[in-house]
C-alpha positions as CSV (number, residue, x, y, z in Angstrom):
1,M,74.2,13.1,236.6
2,E,72.4,10.0,237.6
3,F,72.8,8.2,240.9
4,G,75.7,5.8,240.5
5,D,77.1,7.9,237.7
6,T,80.5,6.8,236.3
7,G,81.8,10.4,236.3
8,S,80.6,12.3,233.3
9,T,83.0,15.2,234.1
10,P,86.8,14.8,234.4
11,K,86.6,15.7,238.1
12,G,83.8,13.2,238.6
13,A,85.7,10.5,236.8
14,A,88.8,11.2,238.8
15,T,86.8,11.1,242.1
16,R,85.2,7.8,241.1
17,N,88.6,6.3,240.1
18,E,90.1,7.4,243.4
19,I,87.2,5.8,245.3
20,L,87.7,2.6,243.4
21,R,91.5,2.5,244.0
22,V,91.1,3.1,247.8
23,A,88.2,0.6,248.0
24,A,90.2,-2.1,246.2
25,D,92.9,-1.6,248.8
26,V,90.6,-1.7,251.8
27,F,88.7,-4.8,250.5
28,A,92.0,-6.5,249.9
29,R,93.1,-5.9,253.4
30,K,89.8,-6.5,255.3
31,G,87.7,-8.6,253.0
32,F,84.2,-7.8,251.9
33,E,82.3,-8.8,255.1
34,Q,84.7,-6.9,257.4
35,T,84.9,-3.7,255.3
36,R,82.4,-1.0,256.2
37,M,81.6,2.0,254.0
38,D,82.9,4.2,256.8
39,D,86.4,2.5,256.4
40,I,86.5,3.5,252.8
41,I,85.1,7.0,253.4
42,R,87.7,7.6,256.1
43,E,90.6,6.3,253.9
44,V,89.5,8.1,250.7
45,G,89.0,11.4,252.6
46,L,85.7,12.3,251.0
47,T,82.3,12.9,252.4
48,K,79.8,10.1,252.7
49,G,77.6,12.0,250.2
50,A,80.4,12.0,247.7
51,I,80.9,8.2,248.0
52,Y,77.2,7.4,247.9
53,F,76.7,9.7,244.9
54,H,78.9,7.3,242.9
55,F,78.0,4.0,244.6
56,S,74.7,3.3,246.3
57,S,76.0,0.4,248.5
58,K,79.0,-1.5,249.6
59,A,78.1,-4.3,247.3
60,M,77.7,-2.0,244.3
61,L,81.1,-0.5,245.1
62,A,82.7,-3.9,245.4
63,Q,81.2,-5.0,242.1
64,A,82.5,-1.8,240.5
65,V,86.0,-2.6,241.8
66,V,85.8,-6.1,240.3
67,D,84.4,-4.8,237.0
68,E,87.0,-2.0,236.7
69,Q,89.9,-4.3,237.2
70,K,88.5,-6.9,234.9
71,S,88.0,-4.3,232.2
72,R,91.5,-2.9,232.6
73,W,93.1,-6.4,232.3
74,L,91.0,-7.3,229.3
75,R,91.9,-4.0,227.6
76,R,95.6,-4.8,228.1
77,V,95.2,-8.3,226.7
78,Q,93.4,-6.9,223.7
79,E,96.2,-4.4,223.1
80,E,99.2,-6.6,223.9
81,I,98.1,-10.1,223.0
82,L,95.1,-10.5,220.7
83,S,96.7,-8.2,218.1
84,K,99.3,-11.0,217.3
85,N,96.9,-12.8,215.0
86,N,98.5,-16.1,215.9
87,P,96.5,-18.2,218.2
88,L,99.4,-20.3,219.6
89,E,101.4,-17.1,220.2
90,E,98.4,-15.6,221.9
91,L,97.9,-18.5,224.2
92,R,101.6,-18.4,225.2
93,S,101.5,-14.7,225.7
94,L,98.3,-14.9,227.7
95,G,99.9,-17.3,230.1
96,E,102.9,-15.0,230.5
97,F,100.6,-12.0,230.9
98,M,98.6,-13.7,233.7
99,V,101.8,-14.6,235.6
100,R,103.3,-11.2,235.1
101,T,100.1,-9.5,236.3
102,V,99.8,-11.6,239.4
103,L,103.4,-11.0,240.3
104,S,103.4,-7.2,239.6
105,D,99.9,-6.2,240.6
106,S,99.3,-6.6,244.3
107,S,95.5,-6.2,243.8
108,A,95.2,-9.1,241.3
109,W,94.4,-11.9,243.8
110,G,92.6,-9.4,246.0
111,V,90.1,-8.7,243.2
112,V,89.5,-12.3,242.4
113,H,89.0,-13.0,246.2
114,L,86.7,-10.0,246.4
115,A,84.6,-11.3,243.5
116,N,84.3,-14.7,245.2
117,Q,83.3,-13.1,248.5
118,L,80.8,-10.8,246.8
119,A,79.2,-13.6,244.9
120,S,78.5,-15.5,248.1
121,T,76.6,-12.6,249.7
122,K,72.9,-11.8,249.7
123,E,73.9,-8.2,248.7
124,H,75.5,-9.4,245.4
125,P,74.3,-7.0,242.7
126,G,74.7,-9.6,240.0
127,G,77.1,-9.4,237.1
128,A,79.0,-12.2,235.5
129,S,81.9,-13.8,237.2
130,P,85.2,-12.1,236.4
131,L,86.5,-15.5,235.3
132,A,83.8,-15.9,232.6
133,A,85.4,-13.3,230.4
134,W,88.8,-15.2,230.7
135,V,87.1,-18.5,229.8
136,D,85.5,-16.8,226.8
137,L,88.8,-15.2,225.8
138,V,90.6,-18.6,225.9
139,A,87.7,-20.4,224.1
140,G,87.9,-17.7,221.4
141,I,91.6,-18.2,220.9
142,L,91.1,-22.0,220.8
143,Q,88.3,-21.7,218.2
144,R,90.4,-19.4,216.0
145,A,93.3,-21.9,216.2
146,A,91.0,-24.8,215.2
147,Q,89.5,-22.8,212.3
148,A,92.9,-21.7,211.1
149,A,94.1,-25.3,211.4
150,S,97.3,-23.9,212.9
151,W,97.2,-26.8,215.3
152,R,95.4,-30.0,215.9
153,F,93.1,-29.8,218.9
154,Q,92.3,-33.4,219.8
155,A,89.8,-33.2,222.5
156,I,86.9,-35.3,223.7
157,P,83.6,-34.2,222.1
158,A,82.2,-32.7,225.4
159,T,85.2,-30.3,225.5
160,R,84.7,-29.3,221.9
161,Q,81.0,-28.7,222.6
162,R,81.8,-26.5,225.7
163,L,84.3,-24.4,223.6
164,S,81.7,-23.7,221.0
165,W,79.0,-22.8,223.5
166,P,79.1,-19.0,224.4
167,H,79.7,-18.5,228.1
168,S,77.6,-15.6,229.3
169,T,77.8,-16.3,233.0
170,G,80.5,-17.5,235.3
């Protein structure tokens, strides 16, 4: 396995997921700057080597927490919402999904806050803003709605242009 491996064995994947779960909780309580790797090591109950096998730095661990949560939410949106094949229903359902997620998932705002904190540090490992994927998602729904003529999207030309331009960064 390579340094920073995502867990190519079931045990490795389980260990990585547990580290991410505990780290998300610690970052949510203490914030990025106040969290030390030793805090996470202590709470997860693994050795320092086990943690560093999966994540080479606190910034890489924080980015993995953000990426994992974003991926999980987007998978759920794909399964629950985008399968409706009705852009207006998808937009309505997406709004409900976001409210439901924030109310039921205590880590939701913590992850958004962590992403913002991480982006403002010199240790930031890069990666797109977690909000970029949501902007792309909504833009895609709006584009499908306009193409299907299922509604009239009367917007100023600059807004139309932004919706047709792919958003690759946050």
